[in-house]
C-alpha positions in Angstrom: -14.6 -12.4 -16.7 -12.2 -12.9 -19.6 -10.9 -16.5 -20.0 -7.2 -17.0 -19.8 -5.3 -20.3 -20.5 -3.0 -21.7 -17.8 0.0 -21.0 -20.1 -1.0 -17.4 -20.7 -1.4 -16.8 -17.0 1.9 -18.4 -16.3 3.7 -16.2 -18.8 2.2 -13.0 -17.5 4.7 -10.6 -16.0 4.5 -10.8 -12.2 5.5 -7.9 -10.0 6.7 -8.2 -6.4 3.6 -8.5 -4.3 2.7 -5.5 -2.2 2.9 -6.0 1.5 5.2 -5.9 4.5 7.8 -8.3 3.0 8.1 -6.2 -0.2 8.4 -2.9 1.6 10.9 -4.3 4.1 13.2 -5.6 1.4 13.2 -2.3 -0.4 13.8 -0.4 2.8 16.8 -2.6 3.8 18.4 -1.9 0.4 18.0 1.8 0.8 19.1 1.8 4.4 22.4 0.0 3.4 23.2 3.1 1.5 22.1 5.7 4.0 19.0 7.7 5.0 15.9 7.2 3.0 12.4 8.6 2.7 8.9 7.3 1.9 9.2 8.5 -1.7 12.3 6.3 -2.2 10.4 3.2 -1.1 7.2 4.2 -3.0 9.2 4.5 -6.2 10.4 1.0 -6.0 7.2 -0.7 -5.0 3.9 -1.6 -6.6 1.9 -0.1 -3.7 0.5 3.4 -3.2 2.3 6.0 -1.3 -0.3 5.9 1.5 0.4 2.2 2.1 4.1 2.7 2.2 3.8 5.7 4.5 1.6 3.6 6.9 4.2 0.8 7.1 7.0 3.3 7.8 4.9 4.8 10.6 4.5 1.3 12.1 8.2 0.8 11.9 8.8 4.0 13.9 6.2 3.1 16.5 7.8 -0.3 16.9 11.2 1.3 17.5 12.6 -0.3 14.3 13.2 3.0 12.5 13.7 6.6 13.4 13.9 10.0 11.7 17.5 11.2 11.4 17.0 14.4 9.4 14.6 16.5 7.4 15.4 17.7 3.8 13.5 20.4 2.1 11.9 19.2 -1.2 9.4 21.9 -1.8 7.4 23.8 0.9 7.4 21.0 3.4 10.5 19.4 4.9 10.7 15.6 4.2 11.7 13.2 7.0 14.5 10.8 6.3 14.9 7.6 8.2 17.4 5.0 9.3 16.7 1.5 10.6 17.5 0.6 14.2 17.0 -3.1 13.4 18.0 -4.6 10.1 16.7 -8.2 10.6 16.3 -10.2 7.4 12.7 -11.3 7.9 10.2 -8.6 7.5 8.5 -7.5 10.7 4.7 -7.8 10.4 3.2 -4.9 12.5 -0.1 -3.6 13.6 -0.9 0.1 13.3 0.3 0.7 16.9 3.6 -0.9 16.1 3.0 -4.2 18.0 4.1 -7.4 16.1 1.4 -9.6 14.5 1.2 -13.2 15.3 2.7 -15.6 12.7 0.2 -16.9 10.1 -0.7 -20.5 9.7 1.3 -20.7 6.5 4.4 -19.3 8.2 4.1 -21.9 10.9 3.6 -24.7 8.4 6.6 -23.6 6.3 8.8 -23.6 9.4 7.6 -27.1 10.3 8.3 -28.3 6.8 11.8 -26.9 6.9 12.5 -28.6 10.3 11.0 -32.0 9.7 12.7 -34.7 7.6 9.4 -36.1 6.4 5.8 -35.4 7.2 2.2 -36.0 6.5 -0.7 -33.4 6.8 -1.6 -34.4 10.3 2.1 -34.0 11.5 2.4 -30.6 9.8 -0.9 -29.5 11.5 0.4 -30.6 14.9 3.9 -29.2 14.5 2.6 -25.8 13.2 0.0 -25.3 15.9 0.8 -23.1 18.9 -1.2 -21.5 21.7 -2.1 -18.6 19.5 -2.2 -20.2 16.0 -4.1 -23.4 15.4 -3.6 -25.2 12.1 -6.1 -27.9 11.2 -5.4 -31.0 9.0 -7.6 -29.6 6.1 -5.5 -26.4 5.9 -2.3 -28.5 6.1 -3.5 -30.8 3.2 -4.3 -27.7 1.1 -0.9 -26.1 1.7 0.9 -29.3 0.9 -1.1 -29.7 -2.3 -0.2 -26.2 -3.4 3.5 -26.5 -2.6 3.7 -30.0 -4.2 2.1 -28.6 -7.4 4.7 -25.8 -7.4 7.6 -28.3 -7.1 8.6 -27.7 -3.5 7.7 -31.2 -2.2 8.4 -34.7 -3.2 6.3 -37.7 -2.1 8.2 -40.3 -0.1 5.2 -42.6 0.4 2.0 -42.5 -1.7 -1.3 -42.4 0.1 -3.2 -45.7 0.4 -7.0 -45.8 0.6 -9.1 -48.3 2.4 -9.5 -49.7 5.9 -5.8 -50.0 6.3 -5.2 -46.8 4.5 -2.3 -44.5 5.1 -1.6 -40.8 4.4 0.9 -39.6 1.9 4.3 -38.8 3.3 6.2 -35.8 2.0 9.5 -34.1 2.3 10.8 -30.6 1.3 13.2 -30.8 -1.5 16.6 -29.5 -0.3 17.0 -27.2 -3.3 13.5 -25.7 -2.5 14.3 -24.8 1.0 14.7 -21.2 -0.2 14.6 -19.3 3.0 12.5 -18.4 6.1 9.7 -16.6 4.2 6.8 -18.9 3.4 5.8 -19.4 -0.2 2.6 -17.4 -0.6 -0.6 -18.8 -2.1 -1.8 -15.9 -4.2 -5.4 -15.0 -5.0 -5.0 -16.4 -8.5 -3.8 -19.6 -6.9 -0.2 -19.5 -8.0 2.7 -19.8 -5.5 5.0 -16.9 -4.9 8.5 -17.6 -3.5 9.2 -14.5 -1.4 12.8 -15.5 -1.0 13.6 -15.9 -4.7 11.0 -13.3 -5.9 9.6 -15.7 -8.5 6.4 -17.6 -9.3 6.8 -21.3 -8.7 4.7 -23.9 -10.6 1.9 -23.3 -13.1 -0.6 -20.5 -12.5 -4.3 -21.3 -12.2 -6.9 -20.3 -14.8 -8.9 -17.1 -14.2 -12.0 -19.2 -13.4 -10.3 -20.6 -10.3 -9.8 -17.2 -8.7 -11.8 -16.9 -5.5 
């Protein structure tokens, strides 16, 4: 694998990640102007047409979008859609149209936004539900990533020893960017889905797992 410096990785052009959030943002923009088709969305995303078409099919099965007309563009009429629900946060759907459960990162981000200060144990507890369990190790890792990207400030440093204490953190007010959780990408940089930018330094290629 070619070696890349941290600076070079950080300066690389980053496209909007593929996925439900990206497709939904594009669809909402088109829907504000009128009917749209799969090709419209595909042309504005970094995904393949098949992935976009699959997501639109899920929206239809979930009752969040419907076909309003067909337009002939070649031998086969093309369906055009309108949304029936224009919620801001992207619906995460299974193939049958049912909604997916929130991820651990989504739960932790919500907890961070609601708590004045927190440590890893408190975040793990606040983020856990009957269907999503967050352990302290996962909470520590997410805190570490967001702190490195500039989202969090330490209120109280950790103290080692018998009478040790955990680090206490808080979310910077200016970094409470919206309901979508910052994503920890495979290259170990943090993507802010609300601002559509990379936050903090990118990792070296050797750290990709």
